C-alpha positions as CSV (number, residue, x, y, z in Angstrom):
1,M,6.2,42.0,-96.3
2,P,5.3,45.6,-97.5
3,K,7.9,47.5,-99.4
4,A,8.9,51.0,-98.3
5,S,7.1,52.5,-101.3
6,D,3.9,50.8,-100.4
7,F,4.2,52.1,-96.9
8,S,4.6,55.7,-98.0
9,K,1.6,55.5,-100.4
10,T,-0.7,54.3,-97.6
11,F,0.8,56.3,-94.8
12,V,-1.2,59.5,-95.3
13,S,-4.6,57.8,-95.4
14,Q,-3.9,55.3,-92.6
15,A,-1.7,57.2,-90.2
16,F,-3.0,60.7,-90.4
17,F,-6.7,59.9,-90.6
18,N,-7.0,56.7,-88.5
19,N,-4.1,57.0,-86.0
20,P,-5.1,57.9,-82.5
21,F,-1.7,59.3,-81.7
22,I,-1.7,61.7,-84.7
23,M,-5.3,62.6,-84.0
24,S,-4.6,63.5,-80.4
25,Q,-1.2,65.2,-81.1
26,E,-1.3,68.6,-79.5
27,F,0.7,71.3,-81.3
28,R,1.4,74.5,-79.5
29,C,0.9,76.7,-82.6
30,A,0.9,76.8,-86.4
31,C,4.6,77.5,-86.6
32,P,6.4,74.7,-88.7
33,F,9.5,75.0,-86.5
34,T,7.6,74.7,-83.2
35,S,5.4,71.9,-84.6
36,A,8.5,69.9,-85.6
37,L,9.9,70.4,-82.0
38,D,6.5,69.1,-80.7
39,V,7.2,65.8,-82.4
40,L,11.1,65.6,-82.4
41,G,12.2,67.9,-79.6
42,D,12.4,65.6,-76.6
43,K,15.7,64.3,-75.2
44,W,15.8,61.0,-77.0
45,T,14.0,61.1,-80.4
46,L,16.8,62.5,-82.5
47,V,19.3,60.3,-80.6
48,I,17.4,57.2,-81.7
49,I,17.3,58.4,-85.3
50,K,21.0,59.1,-85.2
51,Q,21.7,55.7,-83.8
52,M,19.7,54.1,-86.7
53,L,21.4,56.3,-89.3
54,I,25.0,56.3,-88.1
55,E,25.4,53.5,-85.6
56,D,23.5,50.8,-87.5
57,C,21.1,50.2,-84.6
58,V,18.2,48.1,-85.9
59,T,17.0,45.9,-83.0
60,F,15.8,46.8,-79.5
61,K,18.9,45.2,-78.1
62,D,21.1,47.4,-80.4
63,F,19.6,50.5,-78.9
64,T,19.8,49.3,-75.3
65,E,23.5,48.4,-75.7
66,S,24.4,51.8,-77.1
67,E,26.5,54.4,-75.3
68,E,23.6,56.7,-74.6
69,A,21.9,54.1,-72.3
70,I,18.3,55.0,-73.0
71,A,15.9,53.5,-70.5
72,T,13.9,50.6,-72.0
73,N,10.5,52.1,-71.2
74,I,11.4,55.4,-72.9
75,L,13.0,53.5,-75.9
76,S,9.8,51.5,-76.3
77,S,7.6,54.6,-76.2
78,R,9.8,56.6,-78.7
79,L,10.0,53.7,-81.1
80,K,6.3,53.3,-81.1
81,Q,5.8,57.1,-81.5
82,L,8.2,57.2,-84.4
83,E,6.5,54.2,-86.1
84,E,3.1,55.9,-85.7
85,L,4.5,59.1,-87.3
86,G,5.9,57.2,-90.2
87,V,9.5,58.1,-89.3
88,I,10.5,54.4,-88.8
89,L,9.1,51.1,-90.0
90,K,9.0,48.0,-87.7
91,T,9.4,44.7,-89.6
92,K,10.5,41.1,-89.1
93,L,12.7,39.0,-91.3
94,P,11.1,36.0,-93.0
95,D,13.5,33.6,-91.3
96,N,13.3,35.3,-87.9
97,K,9.8,36.1,-86.8
98,K,10.9,36.8,-83.2
99,T,13.1,39.9,-83.6
100,N,11.7,43.3,-84.6
101,Y,13.8,45.3,-86.9
102,Y,13.5,49.1,-86.9
103,L,14.3,51.0,-90.1
104,L,14.1,54.6,-91.1
105,T,11.5,55.4,-93.7
106,D,12.2,58.1,-96.3
107,R,10.5,60.5,-93.9
108,G,13.0,59.5,-91.3
109,L,15.9,59.7,-93.7
110,A,14.9,63.3,-94.5
111,L,16.1,64.2,-91.1
112,A,19.7,63.4,-92.0
113,P,20.6,66.9,-93.1
114,I,19.3,68.2,-89.7
115,L,21.4,65.7,-87.8
116,V,24.5,66.7,-89.8
117,E,23.8,70.4,-89.2
118,L,23.4,69.7,-85.4
119,A,26.7,67.8,-85.3
120,S,28.4,70.5,-87.3
121,W,27.1,73.2,-85.0
122,S,28.2,71.2,-82.0
123,D,31.6,70.7,-83.5
124,L,32.0,74.4,-84.0
125,H,30.4,75.8,-80.9
126,L,30.6,73.2,-78.1
127,R,34.1,72.0,-78.4
128,E,35.5,74.4,-75.8
129,L,32.7,73.5,-73.4
130,H,33.0,69.8,-74.1
131,P,36.6,69.0,-75.0
132,G,35.9,65.3,-75.2
133,L,33.7,65.7,-78.3
134,L,34.5,63.2,-81.1
135,D,37.3,64.6,-83.3
136,G,39.7,63.4,-85.9
137,E,39.0,61.3,-89.0
138,K,35.3,60.7,-88.3
139,M,34.6,64.4,-88.3
140,Q,36.5,65.3,-91.5
141,P,33.7,64.4,-94.0
142,L,31.3,66.5,-92.1
143,R,33.7,69.4,-92.0
144,T,34.7,69.3,-95.6
145,D,31.5,68.7,-97.5
146,K,28.3,68.4,-95.5
147,T,26.1,67.9,-98.6
148,A,28.2,65.0,-99.9
149,F,28.3,63.5,-96.4
150,V,24.5,63.6,-96.1
151,Q,24.2,62.1,-99.6
152,T,26.6,59.3,-98.8
153,L,24.9,58.6,-95.5
154,T,21.4,58.4,-96.9
155,E,22.4,56.3,-99.9
156,S,24.3,53.9,-97.6
157,Y,21.3,53.6,-95.3
158,R,18.9,53.0,-98.2
159,D,21.1,50.2,-99.5
160,K,21.1,48.7,-96.0
161,R,17.4,49.1,-95.6
162,N,16.7,47.4,-98.9
163,K,18.3,44.3,-97.6
164,F,15.6,44.1,-94.9
165,L,12.7,44.8,-97.2
């Protein structure tokens, strides 16, 4: 089974130069912001990444049982796209060759600060429009020290990921 570091070393040569999805990816312009949205800006991609990072979703079943209720055809498509982009890695455990496990790569983990900023913005600016937003203890680490929260989140995820690899 390849290690995450092996994956990242070969990603550029394999994925960017030999991947039909990447080769056919249409970007609207040369703007880095717009290009990121071309890849991540649909309704479900960041939700899937959030589910992996925060809700411990690792199997297809985990995603389908989540509160967001993503349709299975869309979930399959997004997982494949994220794998092709090197944001996630699909693997199997040696003792369970049937179940696919989806794990964030370092490229995927690099989105953690963006997710935290989005949650922070939502907490500050959408609460009056959506009074049912999550509140209380779970939001305190995000409100008090976002940098420490991101660091804890990514370190915890790396530890979990290492158990699979």
